[in-house]
N, C-alpha and C positions, 0 to 999 in steps of 0.2 A: 142649361148644360150641367150634367152631375160633374161633381169635383174630384170621385173617388179617382183613384190610381187606374184603376184594372177597368179597360175598355168590356163595354158590352160584349155577352156571351153569343155566337154566331149559333143560329138556327141549329139543334142537334137533332132534331126530328130525323129517325131514321126513314132511307126511302127504301121499299120492297121492290127487288129487281129478278123477274123469273127467267132463266136462261136453260136451253139444252144443251148437252156436252155430248160428245162424241165417248164412246163406251172407254176409252182407251184413258180418256181425260179422265173422266171418272176415278176410274181404278188408280192413276197416279194421283188424284189427286186424296184416294182414301191410303195410299202408301204415304204420302206427304205425312198424311197424318200421324199414321203409325210412328215416321219418323220424330217428328215433332213430340210426342208422346215419351219417347225413349230419349231423345236430347234434354227433355224439361222437366219427364217424371209428372205431366198433367198432359190428361188427355181433353182433345180438344174435339169437336165435331167440325166436318169438312166447311160447314155452312161459315162457322165461325172464322177458319183459318181464311175463307177466299177474302173479304174486305180488305185484312193486312197484307195479304200476299198483292191484293191489284193494286193498292195503295204503295207497296214499296217498289213494285215496278215501273207507278208511274215518276215515283219522287226520283228511283233510278235513271230517268229516261231523260240526259240531260237537252236534246233536241228538245223534248216536249215543254218540258222545266222554260227555257228560253223563249220559244214562241207562245206557250200560255201566258208569261210576263208580257211579251210583246201585245198579243192579243190585250189585255186587262189594260196598259196604257194607252191604248188606242181612242 
């Protein structure tokens, strides 16, 4: 067993997921990217924003966080 403090890094290999979204959601995502660019002065493509948006949604869902922890403890 290594004696260093830093634990082994988790797998960081991206997983590609393809989805289809309704036209209204596509427009909203493009609008969000524009608001993001206005807010931070940096343009990011929608495809780069979606993972952060999904992660934020999941982290903010307290019921999901609690139930996920319960599932892992089993």
